[in-house]
RODO-2510 file (C-alpha; in nm, 4 decimals, decimal comma):
residues 397
     n   res          X          Y          Z
     1     m     0,0000     0,0000     0,0000
     2     a     0,1301     0,3408    -0,0981
     3     r     0,0881     0,7152    -0,0789
     4     v     0,0372     0,9092    -0,4034
     5     l     0,0257     1,2781    -0,4937
     6     i    -0,1796     1,3682    -0,8024
     7     i    -0,0991     1,7109    -0,9482
     8     g    -0,3691     1,8532    -1,1759
     9     a    -0,7448     1,8848    -1,1218
    10     g    -0,8782     1,9052    -1,4766
    11     g    -1,0828     1,6365    -1,6483
    12     v    -0,7960     1,3853    -1,6442
    13     g    -0,7082     1,4572    -1,2810
    14     q    -1,0697     1,3890    -1,1893
    15     v    -1,0545     1,0458    -1,3560
    16     v    -0,7174     0,9595    -1,1998
    17     a    -0,8501     1,0482    -0,8541
    18     h    -1,1608     0,8346    -0,9081
    19     k    -0,9681     0,5336    -1,0363
    20     c    -0,6981     0,5498    -0,7675
    21     a    -0,9708     0,5736    -0,5023
    22     q    -1,1233     0,2523    -0,6411
    23     v    -0,7967     0,0606    -0,5897
    24     e    -0,7569     0,1063    -0,2161
    25     d    -0,5264    -0,1934    -0,1727
    26     v    -0,2602    -0,0109    -0,3795
    27     f    -0,3384     0,3599    -0,3267
    28     e    -0,3770     0,3756     0,0511
    29     h    -0,3454     0,7539     0,0760
    30     i    -0,4272     1,0059    -0,2007
    31     t    -0,3597     1,3784    -0,2158
    32     l    -0,4954     1,5829    -0,5070
    33     a    -0,3260     1,9188    -0,5675
    34     s    -0,3787     2,2034    -0,8125
    35     r    -0,3261     2,5754    -0,8474
    36     t    -0,6968     2,6077    -0,7604
    37     k    -0,7716     2,4068    -0,4468
    38     s    -1,1476     2,4486    -0,4874
    39     k    -1,1305     2,2279    -0,7992
    40     c    -0,9621     1,9574    -0,5935
    41     d    -1,2224     1,9903    -0,3197
    42     k    -1,5036     1,9524    -0,5732
    43     i    -1,3500     1,6306    -0,7068
    44     a    -1,2865     1,5009    -0,3543
    45     e    -1,6571     1,5357    -0,2745
    46     m    -1,7409     1,2944    -0,5606
    47     l    -1,5185     1,0116    -0,4400
    48     p    -1,6222     0,7008    -0,2462
    49     r    -1,3554     0,7591     0,0186
    50     k    -1,1720     1,0508     0,1759
    51     i    -0,8684     1,2056     0,0083
    52     d    -0,6609     1,5106     0,0971
    53     t    -0,6434     1,8217    -0,1210
    54     a    -0,3848     2,0966    -0,1499
    55     e    -0,2926     2,4097    -0,3426
    56     v     0,0298     2,4163    -0,5433
    57     d     0,1825     2,6127    -0,8302
    58     a     0,3363     2,3454    -1,0557
    59     d     0,5650     2,6099    -1,2106
    60     n     0,7267     2,6741    -0,8720
    61     v     0,9819     2,4051    -0,7795
    62     p     1,0337     2,5182    -0,4161
    63     e     0,6558     2,5165    -0,3655
    64     l     0,6333     2,1674    -0,5175
    65     v     0,9181     2,0464    -0,2958
    66     k     0,7472     2,1872     0,0145
    67     l     0,4218     2,0079    -0,0692
    68     i     0,5926     1,6776    -0,1515
    69     k     0,7821     1,6861     0,1778
    70     k     0,4548     1,7516     0,3614
    71     v     0,2567     1,4774     0,1832
    72     r     0,5447     1,2231     0,1767
    73     p     0,4143     1,0343    -0,1292
    74     d     0,5813     0,7298    -0,2795
    75     m     0,5211     0,8813    -0,6222
    76     v     0,3786     1,1813    -0,8058
    77     i     0,1237     1,1429    -1,0861
    78     n     0,1604     1,4511    -1,3044
    79     v    -0,1563     1,5386    -1,4978
    80     a    -0,0842     1,9116    -1,5037
    81     l     0,0232     2,0940    -1,8218
    82     p     0,3107     1,9590    -2,0370
    83     y     0,4940     2,2886    -1,9779
    84     q     0,5314     2,1873    -1,6129
    85     d     0,6839     1,8393    -1,6573
    86     l     1,0439     1,9435    -1,5935
    87     h     0,9556     2,1451    -1,2818
    88     i     0,7769     1,8449    -1,1333
    89     m     1,0595     1,6075    -1,2311
    90     d     1,3083     1,8406    -1,0601
    91     a     1,0948     1,8435    -0,7454
    92     c     1,0715     1,4634    -0,7466
    93     l     1,4498     1,4339    -0,7744
    94     e     1,5020     1,6772    -0,4871
    95     t     1,2596     1,4881    -0,2623
    96     g     1,3398     1,1292    -0,3666
    97     v     0,9996     1,0457    -0,5150
    98     h     0,9044     0,8449    -0,8253
    99     y     0,7378     1,0273    -1,1181
   100     l     0,4741     0,9586    -1,3853
   101     d     0,3151     1,1769    -1,6538
   102     t     0,0776     1,1390    -1,9484
   103     a     0,2274     1,3831    -2,2018
   104     n     0,5830     1,4843    -2,2851
   105     y     0,7366     1,8218    -2,2154
   106     e     0,6588     2,1121    -2,4441
   107     p     0,8216     2,4560    -2,4099
   108     p     0,5548     2,7263    -2,3635
   109     e     0,7053     2,9521    -2,6297
   110     e     0,7128     2,6892    -2,9066
   111     a     0,4579     2,4284    -3,0195
   112     k     0,7090     2,1441    -3,0188
   113     f     0,6600     1,8064    -2,8557
   114     e     0,9927     1,6332    -2,8058
   115     y     1,1304     1,3805    -2,5568
   116     k     1,4886     1,5094    -2,5543
   117     w     1,4351     1,7285    -2,2470
   118     q     1,2968     1,4438    -2,0377
   119     w     1,5243     1,1708    -2,1759
   120     a     1,8126     1,3915    -2,0580
   121     y     1,7064     1,3098    -1,6995
   122     q     1,7955     0,9396    -1,7430
   123     d     2,1230     0,9508    -1,5477
   124     k     1,9797     1,1713    -1,2711
   125     f     1,6885     0,9381    -1,2007
   126     e     1,9000     0,6250    -1,2339
   127     k     2,1641     0,7514    -0,9913
   128     a     1,8930     0,8587    -0,7476
   129     g     1,7349     0,5118    -0,7626
   130     l     1,4098     0,6678    -0,8840
   131     m     1,1821     0,5852    -1,1767
   132     a     1,0180     0,8304    -1,4175
   133     l     0,7494     0,6834    -1,6442
   134     l     0,6737     0,9035    -1,9438
   135     g     0,3480     0,9196    -2,1362
   136     s     0,1182     0,6886    -1,9399
   137     g    -0,2044     0,8053    -2,1034
   138     f    -0,3764     0,6479    -2,4016
   139     d    -0,1863     0,8034    -2,6886
   140     p     0,0901     0,8046    -2,5853
   141     g     0,0627     0,5223    -2,3372
   142     v    -0,1805     0,2470    -2,4303
   143     t    -0,0822     0,2793    -2,7966
   144     s     0,2792     0,2234    -2,6877
   145     v     0,1808    -0,0862    -2,4886
   146     f    -0,0300    -0,2108    -2,7821
   147     t     0,2836    -0,1916    -2,9978
   148     a     0,4957    -0,3766    -2,7423
   149     h     0,2230    -0,6403    -2,7042
   150     a     0,2103    -0,6961    -3,0811
   151     n     0,5890    -0,7173    -3,1009
   152     k     0,6036    -0,9691    -2,8141
   153     h     0,3147    -1,1957    -2,9116
   154     h     0,2231    -1,1556    -3,2783
   155     f     0,5226    -1,0667    -3,4947
   156     d     0,8741    -1,1792    -3,5677
   157     r     0,9305    -0,8342    -3,7199
   158     m     0,7043    -0,5309    -3,7357
   159     k     0,7257    -0,3268    -4,0566
   160     t     0,4649    -0,0492    -4,0415
   161     l     0,2605     0,1107    -3,7650
   162     d    -0,0468     0,3318    -3,7971
   163     i    -0,2127     0,4703    -3,4834
   164     l    -0,5760     0,5710    -3,5425
   165     d    -0,7523     0,7952    -3,2892
   166     c    -1,1254     0,8397    -3,3470
   167     n    -1,3585     1,0447    -3,1310
   168     a    -1,7077     0,9859    -3,2654
   169     g    -1,8675     1,1679    -2,9732
   170     d    -2,0968     1,4686    -3,0146
   171     h    -2,1371     1,7333    -2,7429
   172     g    -2,3833     1,9467    -2,9437
   173     l    -2,1824     2,2685    -2,9008
   174     p    -2,0662     2,4838    -3,1963
   175     f    -1,6970     2,4411    -3,1060
   176     a    -1,5192     2,2838    -2,8097
   177     t    -1,2093     2,0745    -2,7489
   178     n    -1,2174     1,7474    -2,5573
   179     f    -0,9007     1,8223    -2,3614
   180     n    -0,7080     2,1368    -2,2702
   181     p    -0,7886     2,3769    -2,5581
   182     e    -0,4435     2,5347    -2,5641
   183     i    -0,2613     2,2006    -2,5918
   184     n    -0,5189     2,0574    -2,8324
   185     i    -0,5067     2,3457    -3,0793
   186     r    -0,1271     2,3802    -3,0653
   187     e    -0,0997     2,0105    -3,1506
   188     i    -0,3418     2,0207    -3,4434
   189     t    -0,2184     2,3412    -3,6055
   190     a     0,1473     2,2329    -3,6031
   191     n     0,3136     2,0670    -3,9030
   192     g     0,2569     1,6941    -3,9320
   193     r     0,5427     1,4424    -3,9227
   194     y     0,5824     1,0711    -3,9730
   195     w     0,8694     0,8226    -3,9665
   196     e     0,9705     0,6492    -4,2888
   197     n     1,2863     0,4633    -4,3909
   198     g     1,4961     0,5964    -4,1047
   199     q     1,4020     0,9630    -4,1269
   200     w     1,1274     1,2096    -4,0469
   201     v     0,8979     1,3346    -4,3222
   202     t     0,7335     1,6719    -4,2547
   203     t     0,3866     1,7602    -4,3850
   204     k     0,1682     2,0674    -4,3719
   205     p    -0,0935     2,0696    -4,0926
   206     l    -0,3662     1,8141    -4,1746
   207     e    -0,2326     1,7827    -4,5303
   208     y    -0,3130     1,4109    -4,5663
   209     k    -0,6615     1,2688    -4,5216
   210     r    -0,7916     0,9129    -4,5367
   211     v    -1,1288     0,7501    -4,4694
   212     f    -1,1406     0,4566    -4,2289
   213     d    -1,4330     0,2314    -4,1394
   214     f    -1,4133     0,2053    -3,7601
   215     p    -1,5522    -0,1044    -3,5848
   216     e    -1,8556    -0,1651    -3,3649
   217     g    -2,0942     0,0594    -3,5532
   218     i    -1,8858     0,3783    -3,5536
   219     g    -1,8446     0,3529    -3,9311
   220     e    -1,6529     0,5601    -4,1821
   221     k    -1,4766     0,8725    -4,0574
   222     d    -1,2303     1,1200    -4,2072
   223     i    -0,8887     1,0875    -4,0442
   224     y    -0,5967     1,3271    -4,0796
   225     l    -0,2236     1,2721    -4,0410
   226     l    -0,0536     1,4695    -3,7672
   227     y     0,2510     1,4321    -3,5455
   228     h     0,2130     1,2683    -3,2074
   229     e     0,4836     1,2209    -2,9486
   230     e     0,4779     0,8410    -2,9260
   231     l     0,6073     0,8237    -3,2837
   232     e     0,9401     0,9556    -3,1573
   233     s     0,9840     0,6940    -2,8851
   234     l     0,8358     0,4029    -3,0833
   235     s     1,0600     0,4655    -3,3843
   236     k     1,3574     0,4727    -3,1456
   237     h     1,2703     0,1617    -2,9467
   238     f     1,1498    -0,0444    -3,2463
   239     p     1,4170     0,0426    -3,5055
   240     d     1,2922    -0,2219    -3,7512
   241     l     0,9828    -0,0125    -3,8205
   242     e     0,9947     0,1070    -4,1795
   243     r     0,7121     0,3549    -4,1258
   244     a     0,5151     0,4928    -3,8304
   245     r     0,2234     0,7360    -3,8600
   246     f    -0,0496     0,8875    -3,6418
   247     w    -0,4042     0,9735    -3,7565
   248     m    -0,6914     1,1540    -3,5853
   249     t    -1,0545     1,2191    -3,6770
   250     f    -1,1958     1,5708    -3,7078
   251     s    -1,5427     1,6774    -3,8194
   252     a    -1,5886     1,9299    -4,0982
   253     n    -1,7534     2,1634    -3,8452
   254     y    -1,4520     2,1480    -3,6120
   255     l    -1,2062     2,2158    -3,8924
   256     k    -1,4090     2,5113    -4,0262
   257     h    -1,4157     2,6782    -3,6848
   258     l    -1,0439     2,6113    -3,6419
   259     e    -0,9689     2,7617    -3,9834
   260     v    -1,1543     3,0818    -3,8972
   261     l    -0,9820     3,1093    -3,5597
   262     q    -0,6427     3,0645    -3,7275
   263     n    -0,7234     3,3228    -3,9937
   264     v    -0,8006     3,5898    -3,7336
   265     g    -0,4949     3,5049    -3,5223
   266     m    -0,6713     3,3524    -3,2226
   267     t    -0,4594     3,0337    -3,2261
   268     s    -0,1278     3,2230    -3,2109
   269     i     0,1121     3,1574    -2,9225
   270     e     0,2918     3,4896    -2,9799
   271     p     0,2080     3,7566    -2,7182
   272     v     0,0234     4,0688    -2,8348
   273     d    -0,0373     4,4029    -2,6643
   274     f    -0,4044     4,4621    -2,5758
   275     q    -0,4922     4,7879    -2,4031
   276     g    -0,1510     4,8054    -2,2396
   277     q    -0,1511     4,4425    -2,1274
   278     e     0,0364     4,1552    -2,2897
   279     i    -0,1819     3,8535    -2,3692
   280     v    -0,1305     3,5312    -2,5641
   281     p    -0,4236     3,4878    -2,8095
   282     i    -0,4564     3,1112    -2,7667
   283     q    -0,4647     3,1483    -2,3876
   284     f    -0,7420     3,4080    -2,4202
   285     l    -0,9275     3,1706    -2,6555
   286     k    -0,8943     2,8949    -2,3951
   287     a    -1,0723     3,1207    -2,1447
   288     l    -1,3620     3,1662    -2,3899
   289     l    -1,4087     2,8008    -2,4875
   290     p    -1,6039     2,5478    -2,2793
   291     d    -1,4059     2,3740    -2,0064
   292     p    -1,3476     2,0161    -2,1304
   293     a    -1,4456     1,8929    -1,7846
   294     s    -1,7950     2,0368    -1,8482
   295     l    -1,8550     1,8229    -2,1592
   296     g    -1,9193     1,4968    -1,9727
   297     p    -2,2979     1,5206    -1,9374
   298     l    -2,3338     1,6557    -2,2929
   299     t    -2,1267     1,4116    -2,4964
   300     q    -2,2892     1,1126    -2,6658
   301     g    -2,1136     0,8454    -2,8724
   302     k    -1,7905     0,6484    -2,8609
   303     t    -1,4175     0,6706    -2,9078
   304     c    -1,2030     0,4141    -3,0868
   305     i    -0,8248     0,4289    -3,0502
   306     g    -0,5942     0,1571    -3,1745
   307     n    -0,2965     0,0383    -3,3776
   308     i    -0,2795    -0,1227    -3,7186
   309     i     0,0517    -0,3051    -3,7519
   310     r     0,1854    -0,4830    -4,0557
   311     g     0,4702    -0,7277    -4,0181
   312     i     0,6124    -1,0745    -4,0614
   313     k     0,5081    -1,3817    -3,8644
   314     d     0,6441    -1,7266    -3,9537
   315     g     0,7574    -1,5912    -4,2890
   316     k     0,4135    -1,4557    -4,3808
   317     d     0,2929    -1,0968    -4,4141
   318     k     0,0290    -1,0233    -4,1464
   319     i    -0,1874    -0,7189    -4,0628
   320     y    -0,2936    -0,6865    -3,6999
   321     y    -0,5449    -0,4426    -3,5490
   322     v    -0,5762    -0,3862    -3,1721
   323     y    -0,8117    -0,1217    -3,0350
   324     n    -1,0320     0,0002    -2,7506
   325     i    -1,3894     0,1246    -2,7767
   326     c    -1,4981     0,3657    -2,5025
   327     d    -1,8499     0,5072    -2,4534
   328     h    -1,8751     0,8707    -2,3396
   329     q    -2,1934     0,8243    -2,1370
   330     e    -2,0700     0,5098    -1,9637
   331     c    -1,7610     0,7042    -1,8560
   332     y    -1,9750     0,9868    -1,7259
   333     r    -2,1910     0,7492    -1,5233
   334     e    -1,8812     0,6055    -1,3576
   335     v    -1,6547     0,9068    -1,2962
   336     k    -1,8502     1,2139    -1,4158
   337     s    -1,6090     1,2708    -1,7081
   338     q    -1,6239     1,2139    -2,0842
   339     a    -1,4269     0,9433    -2,2621
   340     i    -1,1287     1,1574    -2,3667
   341     s    -1,0438     1,2259    -2,0030
   342     y    -1,1275     0,8657    -1,9098
   343     t    -0,8999     0,7093    -2,1715
   344     t    -0,6110     0,9218    -2,0430
   345     g    -0,6804     0,8945    -1,6720
   346     v    -0,7276     0,5175    -1,6462
   347     p    -0,3838     0,4368    -1,8001
   348     a    -0,2230     0,6920    -1,5660
   349     m    -0,3636     0,5005    -1,2694
   350     i    -0,2571     0,1665    -1,4194
   351     g     0,0959     0,2912    -1,4878
   352     a     0,1260     0,4100    -1,1278
   353     k    -0,0104     0,0756    -1,0085
   354     m     0,2476    -0,1115    -1,2191
   355     m     0,5247     0,0903    -1,0552
   356     l     0,3983     0,0667    -0,6983
   357     e     0,3416    -0,3086    -0,7277
   358     g     0,6987    -0,3495    -0,8500
   359     k     0,5991    -0,4929    -1,1874
   360     w     0,7546    -0,1991    -1,3712
   361     m     0,9819    -0,0489    -1,1069
   362     k     1,3340     0,0233    -1,2377
   363     p     1,5500     0,3334    -1,1874
   364     g     1,5769     0,5738    -1,4817
   365     v     1,3463     0,7384    -1,7337
   366     w     1,1274     0,5029    -1,9378
   367     n     0,8598     0,4987    -2,2048
   368     l     0,5874     0,2358    -2,1681
   369     e     0,6890     0,0296    -2,4716
   370     q     1,0217    -0,0476    -2,3017
   371     l     0,8445    -0,2456    -2,0278
   372     d     0,6577    -0,5784    -2,0148
   373     p     0,3149    -0,5151    -2,1750
   374     d     0,1370    -0,8177    -2,0267
   375     p     0,0367    -0,6921    -1,6780
   376     f    -0,0679    -0,3545    -1,8193
   377     m    -0,2810    -0,5183    -2,0909
   378     a    -0,4500    -0,7324    -1,8254
   379     d    -0,5312    -0,4255    -1,6136
   380     l    -0,6812    -0,2406    -1,9115
   381     n    -0,9475    -0,5124    -1,9228
   382     r    -0,9872    -0,5041    -1,5452
   383     y    -1,0220    -0,1290    -1,4949
   384     g    -1,2468    -0,0081    -1,7750
   385     l    -1,0574    -0,0020    -2,1063
   386     p    -1,1088    -0,3509    -2,2575
   387     w    -0,9263    -0,4111    -2,5832
   388     q    -1,0098    -0,6112    -2,8932
   389     e    -0,7743    -0,7598    -3,1516
   390     t    -0,8212    -0,8954    -3,5011
   391     w    -0,6343    -0,9721    -3,8223
   392     l    -0,7116    -0,7616    -4,1300
   393     d    -0,7163    -0,8728    -4,4922
   394     e    -0,6102    -0,5391    -4,6415
   395     p    -0,3292    -0,3021    -4,5349
   396     f    -0,3993     0,0530    -4,4281
   397     q    -0,2472     0,2663    -4,7046
***
């Protein structure tokens, strides 16, 4: 039994708190902290057992250190903003506490997801005897474990990987994002990238579109190629991959609103002067858009996230598809959050559980695909994200 500190009280933090509270034999003591303590208190009131709450500025390392020393957790689950990853890692090193996050570091002044900043902590964590687990959400996270599972059990050699992320949910609002608007829009409006023949190929934002027929009644949806952080770690840790790509669905309505917002400069991350005050347009836009945590009761439909992998097994070319289907309303009934938060929060809890149970505990900085996929895959079925697998007749082009 262990003590855990969760930092971040958005939609994902709410799910992580719920799921950790359900697993009392592992998470004996839970503290939920955020810049706004009232958000933590609101979440705490929903839970089936008592947790502690606290206020903390995740940009302030001394403040983080003070809180960690007070709480005395065995590990920190970071579901704050990606800008704050390095601050929280520094605080964990100073206090001798294990670390987990769901998204890799991104500098505030540049829309650039890259693991180099966090991978640089490898020696520090290893020498301290501490573990840092990076990207324990769904994508990255579950998609990384799906790849490791396929490599371990289904292929002698993997050749191509396509990660397909479909949100077929409908919240009925003119325009809203299903997770932090600032991070979401920065990700989508950036250039796309994919791995092919040992090098990165750069594309214009949403330049390539395909149509894919998703399973279990979701049907055909437009999917667009964009860059996602797990491509960097998967191409590194599975060097035999000849190509690795990431695809995401967007509705025509969403893309039209996004186009207009871009055209008028509202998605810019460059500060502007407004009536003598410096503001960042995308941060102002975030304040105007609906809070993703408010979309739970509104959103109907399902998500489908999975991997299509082509490779060689026993000398034959095989095409394997592994995926999860998640229902927005079922998630809301369980934890009062929609499926996007649920599919990120559940794997964060499972990753922490893997570490605290010793199944994944090893000093250093690690991505999920570097670890044994089997216990994690079993817990996906156990804790609300059951997966399906099948063999396909035709490759995804």
